[in-house]
Steps between C-alpha positions, in 0.01 A plus 500: 500500500673435168360660190336293230761302310611615158398167351146536632475855367637381166237224485228750588593748225534216250157379609350847439618486139355153451265379780475154344863420579435448869242232428746256349711522818209419726313227316541265798297698748271651239379160388548268794457710812244744633555833325399679821843489655856395429802507731577863576663720760332782690840669507508497120152654483607773743801573277273545200269721707798713607606536138150610402483748791839639396387548139170656605653743748787619284371470142147382430322688780649841414417444132139416586471804730644735238263361237205540737577869551526560127181309420300650785456189712552421865544167669210408725585546866236361729443600859582146603695231319322165469790274593295187441424615147864589420673206664252215465208571270668671204798261474278191497239635258745663260741206489224247444348715228809624319755221556333175606403429138864489388551146626152355523280262312184588315307532828645851533252620236218399734631673814632827349148653463441439871830666594405800284164520676665484844759763397235757409271415790773557756544330838185397687388191690351361180801568275748378763306174532483474121874563471581228754279256309662588167849459645405161642364388162811615314730335753304173487509489121870588486599259778284194451354491147801384301323533165451873569861576587625542146534873427308548177568866430879476502490257209423780260728756338267776617607452862762785498242741358242392759759538776584858409136584428401389850774720647369800308143437617628461857672839474199670337278379783709709740412825321206483738749597773496857364249782503509717186435871556593584142611296201810650343769316304307172500791320332682506836236281667710181458757658734240506776486122511859429400576375856214246482610382156858437612379328816271282291795376296678385816183339638457310172858377522444381857172333404655305215816398685369453854124464493189706567535505881849656482371767259214575739751518786729738311203718406396511865852580622537773238169662600554460873784747562349811334150417628619469861717812476212707361262357760732598786560843345129575466432369850778714647374805313148438626617464859710815470208702368269355762 
């Protein structure tokens, strides 16, 4: 598998400095096609996932672990890993809440409160049914209601600020992954969620250049490997003890 091309990495880093630049290059599909999906390659998504895994294992993860020890926090380790939550539920909810709005019409203001409600309620028969209904509504509006396809938010100069603000909120949400036994050196807390912030930047890039379904797919792929590894590890440990 070839690594991500230098040109694509260059475009990504240029995009981070000015998120609005990518919009002018994609006006065709932003305005005339469904913003749910654009032509993309699973191989390309796997390459981005591998890059994120590499950064997390060698750089971001150790930084977060070191900060957690200094602060007095520990990452939550459950007795069993909810694979459905990590691979299906979280990618869909978080992408629709934090990145769907980036290329959507005004209807996004109506559906975001429902996604927030579902996020905090967690998976259940009711919330799963509600999520499916919301996804169907968003897809129908994006695909068939031409007058609703025009992305309103990206017209404004505040889009770059909103983009980075949503990434920060996405990262802050993952502070919930930690249990705090003490609270020392609070200024190091951003390091705890540095991996999520960096991942969010890539997911935003994929969303704006490929569509919301590719960003959901990348999120799922990224979560899948560590979730499955931890699940097998905990299961093996349990069997060994038993």
